[in-house]
N, C-alpha and C positions, 0 to 999 in steps of 0.2 A: 741267239743272246737278248732277253726285255731284261733293258735297265730299269728297277725300278726303285725306289726308297726306304716302302713297306711292302710287308706281305700281311692280308686277313685270312684268315680261315671259317670258313661252316666247320661244324665238331661233328652233328651224328650225321653217318654214312659217308665224312671227309677224311676224319682223325678215327671215331670212333666208331667201331661196329655194335652200336646199343641196343639194337631189336630185340637179343634176348633177355634182357632184362625188361621193355615197353611191351613184351608181350606178354611176361610174367604178370608185370602191373593191370595189362586190358583182362587177363584170364581175371584175376584177384577181381577185379572189378564187377565182370561180368555174371562171376559166382557171386557174388554179393546180392546183384539185380535177377538171379533166378534165371540166368540166359546161358547157353552155352559156350564153350569155350571157342577160338576163332585159332586158323591156322597160323603160324610164325609168318609165315609166305605174303597172309593177306594184309599183317603189320608193318613189313617192308612197305608195302605199296602205300598204306594209311598215313605212314610221317613225312613230316616237311613244311608243316605251318602252323608246330607248336602244339601242348598238351590239350586244348579245349577242344582242337578239331581232331586229333587225333579219337578222343573219347567219342566225336560225334557222327565221325567216320565207323570207328569200331560197333559204336549202338547201334548203327544203321548198316552195317557192314556194305557202304558205298562210299565210292572216293566222290563220287557228287554232293555228299553230307557235310562237307567243308564249303562248298560254294553257298548254302542258305548261313543266312545272317542272324540265324536263332543263337540264342547263348546254348553253351553246353548245360543237360542239366546237373543243378548242383549236386546233389545226391550224387550224382557218378562221377562228377567229377572230383566231389573229396574222396568216395575210395577209389577212384586212381591215385589220388597225389598219394593216398594214402599207403598203396601197395606199391609204391612206384620209390615214397621213401624207404623201404624197406629195400627193395629191389636193386635201386641204382650201382651199379657200379657192381654188381655181385658176378656178372657174365661179361662182363663188356671186355672187347678189345680193341688194342690197336690193328689198325689195318697193316699188312706188311709194307715196310720200306715209310712208314710217317717216325720213327725217332732219328733213323739216317738222316731224312728230310730236315728236319726241325734242327739237328745239328749241323747240317750244311748250310743252313739258311743264317742261322746265327753267327757262324764262321764267317761269315760274308758281311758283318754287320748290322744286318736287319732288323728293323724292331718289328716285332709280331703282333696279331691281335686275334683273337676269335670273336666270333659274329656269329649267335642261336640264336634259335625260337624257344630254346628251352629254359623253362625257368631259372632265376638266377638260383633258388632254393636248392637246385639240382645238377644245374651248371656247374658250380665250386667245387662242390663234394669231389666229382667227378672227375674233374681234372685234375684236384688231390691226390684222388687214390688211384689215376693213373699214371701219374706220375710228370703231366703235363704243364703244370702251373707254372711251373717257372720259366715257361718257355716264352710267355705272353705278359705284354705292358699291362693291354687293356684287354677288357672281357666285357662284352656286351650281351648279355640276356636277353632273352625274349621280356621281359618283362622291367627292362631297365628305362627303354623311351619310350611313347606314346604309340609308336608304330616300328613293327620291325618286319623285314622280310615278306614278301618282295618289294617293299618301300625302301626305299636307297635311302633314312632317314638315319640306318646305325652304323654303314657304312661311311657315311660323312661325317659320322661322328667321332667314330673309331679312325678316321683321319686326321681330324682335329686335334683328337688326343695324343697321335704319336706327332705330330706336328708337321704332316705333309698333303698335300694335296691330293683329291681322288684321283687325277689324271697319273700321279705317280707312284699309286698300289697298284699291289695286284691282290685280282679276290680267287681265292681256289676255291670249288664247292663242289657239288655231286649233282645238283639239281636243277630243273628251270627257275624256281624262287631265287637260288643263288643266281644264277644267269641274268634273270630280270635284273634285281636290287642294282648286281654291281655296273651293269650298262646304264640302269638310269641314276646311278651317281658318276658315270666315267670313268670306273676304274676298268682296269685288265682284269680278263677273266678268265681262269682255265678251268678244267671239268673233269670231274673225273668217273670212269664208266662203271665204278663198279660202288655207288653208294645207293641211296633211298629216294628214285625220281618220279615217284607215282604213278611207277607203272610204263615211264614213257622212256626213250632211248635219246642218251647226252648228245648222238651223232644228228640229230633234228635240229638243235643248236647253233648257232652262228658265232662260238666261242673263240677267243685266242688260242686256244690249244686243251687239246685233250689228250692227256696225260696219266699216264698207268700208274703212277704213285706220285707221294708225295717227295719218295728218294728222286723219281726221274723229273718232277715238276722243278725241284731245288738246282736240278744239271742246267734246266735253263734261263735261270734266271742269274741275273748280275748285278751288282748296289751302284748305285751314283754317288754314293756318301763319302764324303772326303774328298 
């Protein structure tokens, strides 16, 4: 049993399967630019470092495009945002065990936060549409702060808002970016094997545990509150 005072979550690939909506928006963007559509499997690999990098990767059809410091083309970015505003939440589903796990953590009195690289304009509506908004007292989006995951800034800031030290918090995610951010912030970290890890296997990462679901993660967590 891991005793903590707060639990932080990634969003896409951890709580929600958002790829069908992201794929629809990418294909809409590509059609606007006169380019062929990409398969959904490609988008599952390209998600993970925010919308600008998803756009760059989709245009190049390459994971390596995110390593280029150049900005995403403005026309493509505007097109994606326009399509995603329409598609956001339409096909998104909770992963199995998410609601049960969140209910169990809330019953233990643990405050919770979401930390995502998704822009706030899409994060808040998605949490409301999926019925998850009420679980989280803090939401940090990709444009809330100057830096986002894998930088630890968002995790440290969220812990401050929750009134706990990072060492007292658990971060649950699905990717190398989540792992790196948690380790840099000195948080404990659980990883899920079903999410979006840029084509990598989470078994490669030295996290505190690999859990099959949020519900199973909750069973491993105790509260030091009170």
